[in-house]
N, C-alpha and C positions, 0 to 999 in steps of 0.2 A: 725772327722775322715775323711780322704780322700777316694775317690772312690776306689783307688787302695788298700788301707788298708782294707776296708770293704769286698772286693771281692778277697782277696789274702790269701791263707794259709801261705804264706811266700815267702821269697827269699832265694836262695842258692848262696853263693859266694865262690870263691876259690882264694887264694892269693899265691904268691911265693915271692922270695927275691926281685923281681922287682916291685911288687905291685899286682893289680887286675889281676887275671889269667882267671877267668870265672864268669859267672852270669846266673841265670835263675829265673823266677818268676813262682809261682804256683797259678794261679787263680782257683776259684771253684764256684759252684752254691749254696753253703751253705748246700748242702745235700750229694749226693753220687758221683758227677762228679767233677774231677779236671783235669787240663791240664797243660802242660808245655808251657811256653810262653817266648819269648826273650832269647832263649838258645844261649849263645855265649861263645867261648873260644878264648883267645888271640892267635894270630898266632904263637907266640913264644912257646906256650904250647900245641898246637894241637898234637894229637897222643901220649900223655903222660899219658892218663887215667883220666885226670881231668874231662872231660865231663861225662865219665861213673860214676865217683864218685859223681858228682853233681846230675845226674839223679837217682842214687841209693838213695841218701839222700832225694831227693824230693819224691821218691816212698815210702820210709819208713814214711815220714811225712804225706803224703796223706792217707796212710793206718791207721796210728795212729789217724788221725782226723775222721776216720769212712768212708772215701770215698771207694766206691766199684769199681770205674773206674778211670784210669788215661789216658788221651788222649794226643796225640801230632800230629801236622801237620808239615811237613818238605819237603824240596826240594828233588828231586829224588837222588841227589848226597849223601844224608845222610841216604838213605834207609838201607844200611848194618849196620850202627851204631845203628839205633833205633831197627831194627828187629833182627839182629844177636847178637849184643853186649848187648843191653839193654832188650831184650825180649818182645818188643811190637809186637802185632799181626796185620796183615793187616785186614781191615774192609771195608765195603762199606760206602762211604761218598759222599755227594753231595753238594759241595759248589757252590755258585753263585758269579761270579765276579761282583763287584759293580763299 
């Protein structure tokens, strides 16, 4: 089993008539924390609701796996999407640039 498979609840993909429209991975700690990683929607599909549907699917899956928290890090330009559309809440966090 690969490292990704051992530490991932799963991946969410979206397709349209052209092919892959979106992707995200849901890694977790094996207990109560999961997070969204590598969230991407093809340029041709942005603002169509695909990202929101993928996040909703990931949220449902994390809840079903017994997770109590779903985390996401994002660039400032995506703040409205994650906070307003998806329902994430701002928290204090302290990353270190390596």
